[in-house]
C-alpha positions as CSV (number, residue, x, y, z in Angstrom):
1,M,27.4,30.6,-27.4
2,Q,29.0,30.2,-23.9
3,K,25.8,31.2,-22.3
4,Y,23.9,28.3,-24.3
5,Q,26.6,25.8,-23.4
6,A,26.5,26.7,-19.6
7,S,22.7,26.5,-19.7
8,S,22.8,23.1,-21.4
9,M,25.4,21.8,-19.0
10,R,23.3,22.8,-16.0
11,K,20.3,21.0,-17.4
12,Y,22.4,17.9,-18.0
13,Q,23.8,18.0,-14.5
14,Y,20.4,18.4,-13.0
15,L,19.0,15.6,-15.1
16,A,22.0,13.4,-14.2
17,T,21.5,14.2,-10.5
18,L,17.8,13.5,-10.7
19,C,18.3,10.1,-12.4
20,S,21.0,9.1,-9.8
21,F,18.5,10.1,-7.0
22,V,15.7,8.1,-8.5
23,L,17.9,5.0,-9.1
24,L,19.3,5.2,-5.6
25,S,15.8,5.5,-4.1
26,F,14.6,2.5,-6.1
27,C,17.6,0.4,-4.9
28,L,17.1,1.4,-1.3
29,S,13.3,0.7,-1.3
30,C,13.8,-3.0,-2.3
31,N,13.3,-5.4,0.4
32,S,14.6,-8.9,-0.1
33,N,12.0,-10.3,2.4
34,T,9.0,-9.0,0.4
35,V,7.1,-12.0,-1.1
36,Y,4.3,-9.9,-2.7
37,K,3.5,-6.2,-3.0
38,S,0.7,-4.7,-5.1
39,H,-1.5,-1.7,-5.2
40,Q,-4.9,-1.2,-7.0
41,E,-5.6,2.4,-8.0
42,I,-9.1,3.7,-7.0
43,K,-10.6,5.4,-10.1
44,D,-10.9,9.1,-9.7
45,G,-10.2,8.7,-5.9
46,L,-13.7,7.6,-5.4
47,W,-14.0,4.2,-3.6
48,Y,-17.4,2.7,-4.0
49,A,-18.5,0.0,-1.5
50,K,-19.2,-2.4,-4.3
51,D,-15.5,-2.2,-5.5
52,K,-13.5,-4.8,-3.6
53,P,-9.9,-5.1,-4.9
54,E,-8.5,-8.7,-4.7
55,F,-4.9,-9.6,-4.2
56,T,-3.7,-13.2,-4.9
57,V,-0.5,-14.2,-3.2
58,N,1.3,-17.4,-3.9
59,I,2.9,-18.9,-0.7
60,E,5.6,-21.5,-1.3
61,D,7.4,-21.6,2.1
62,T,5.1,-22.8,4.9
63,T,7.9,-23.0,7.3
64,A,8.3,-19.2,7.4
65,R,6.4,-16.7,9.3
66,Y,4.9,-13.6,7.6
67,N,3.9,-10.1,8.2
68,V,1.0,-8.7,6.1
69,Y,0.4,-5.0,5.7
70,Y,-2.3,-2.8,4.1
71,L,-0.7,-0.2,1.7
72,L,-3.0,2.8,1.7
73,R,-2.7,6.0,-0.2
74,T,-5.0,8.9,0.6
75,A,-5.1,12.6,-0.3
76,I,-4.8,15.3,2.4
77,Q,-8.4,16.1,1.7
78,Y,-9.7,12.6,3.0
79,P,-12.5,13.7,5.4
80,Y,-12.2,11.2,8.2
81,Y,-9.6,10.3,10.7
82,N,-10.3,6.5,10.3
83,L,-11.3,4.0,7.6
84,Y,-13.4,1.0,8.1
85,L,-12.5,-2.0,5.9
86,T,-13.9,-5.5,5.4
87,R,-11.2,-8.0,4.8
88,K,-11.8,-11.5,3.5
89,I,-9.0,-14.0,3.3
90,T,-9.4,-17.2,1.2
91,D,-7.1,-20.2,1.2
92,P,-5.9,-22.3,-1.7
93,D,-9.0,-24.4,-1.5
94,Q,-11.3,-21.3,-1.7
95,Q,-12.3,-21.8,2.0
96,V,-12.7,-18.5,3.9
97,L,-10.1,-18.2,6.6
98,A,-11.2,-14.8,7.9
99,Y,-14.0,-12.2,7.2
100,D,-13.5,-9.2,9.4
101,L,-14.5,-5.5,9.8
102,V,-11.4,-3.5,10.9
103,E,-10.8,0.1,11.7
104,L,-7.6,1.8,10.4
105,K,-6.6,5.2,11.9
106,V,-5.3,7.3,9.0
107,S,-4.9,10.7,10.8
108,D,-4.6,12.1,14.3
109,E,-8.2,12.4,15.6
110,I,-7.5,15.8,17.3
111,T,-5.1,17.5,15.0
112,G,-6.1,15.9,11.7
113,K,-2.4,15.4,10.8
114,P,-2.3,12.3,8.5
115,Y,-0.1,9.4,9.4
116,G,2.4,7.9,7.1
117,K,4.7,9.4,4.7
118,G,3.6,12.3,2.5
119,L,4.7,14.0,-0.7
120,G,2.5,17.0,-1.7
121,D,-0.9,16.2,-0.8
122,L,-0.7,12.4,-1.0
123,F,0.1,10.2,2.1
124,D,1.2,6.6,2.0
125,Q,0.7,4.3,5.0
126,K,2.0,0.7,5.7
127,I,-0.3,-0.7,8.3
128,P,0.2,-4.2,9.8
129,F,-2.8,-6.4,10.1
130,L,-1.2,-10.0,10.3
131,K,2.0,-10.3,12.4
132,N,4.1,-13.3,12.5
133,Y,1.5,-15.3,10.6
134,E,1.9,-18.9,9.5
135,F,0.3,-19.9,6.3
136,K,-0.6,-23.6,6.8
137,R,-0.5,-24.7,3.2
138,R,1.3,-24.0,0.0
139,G,-0.7,-22.3,-2.7
140,S,-2.6,-19.1,-3.6
141,Y,-4.2,-17.1,-0.9
142,T,-6.7,-14.3,-1.9
143,F,-7.1,-11.1,0.0
144,E,-10.2,-9.1,-0.7
145,I,-10.5,-5.6,0.8
146,G,-13.7,-3.4,0.6
147,Q,-14.5,0.0,2.3
148,S,-17.2,-0.1,4.9
149,M,-17.7,3.7,5.6
150,R,-21.1,5.2,5.6
151,Q,-20.1,7.5,2.8
152,D,-20.4,5.9,-0.7
153,P,-18.4,6.6,-2.6
154,L,-15.6,7.4,-0.3
155,P,-13.6,10.3,-1.6
156,F,-9.8,10.9,-1.7
157,V,-8.8,7.2,-1.4
158,M,-6.2,7.0,-4.1
159,S,-5.2,3.3,-3.8
160,I,-5.2,0.3,-1.6
161,G,-2.9,-2.7,-1.6
162,I,-1.1,-5.2,0.5
163,S,2.5,-6.3,1.0
164,V,3.5,-9.8,2.3
165,E,6.9,-10.0,3.9
166,K,8.8,-12.9,5.4
167,V,9.8,-12.3,9.1
168,E,13.6,-12.4,9.6
169,P,14.5,-15.2,12.1
């Protein structure tokens, strides 16, 4: 009977410790300057060129400056050191503000070691693409992101997203 109680107690302590760790991690990961943060999962980790996730960000404060980041999750098996993306930014009047082809470095070209933070075989990267940016008008801005690699579908891309954060004065 005591052996059963000791085993149950260890399981309870383990569960309590795990829950505390998850709660603490969640609280520490919150950023009060984050205006918008969203990911879109890439189905089966195969990103087709025709699939272009869109992210709509509502901007209220036009006096603030913002940093905008790509949020990229890849698997360790991602076969390239870079990733070419097309990025389209549309303003509240549906006018295209920018349409660019950009190259992201996702791993070291020589060693192949992925950049970003890894857990198991997944790596998350937060890559800046607009720094100290000023949105001219209030309203909804749309960011469309597509992959522009030669391989279609592009394997081992698990999700793509953006984060918009106010710059601290």
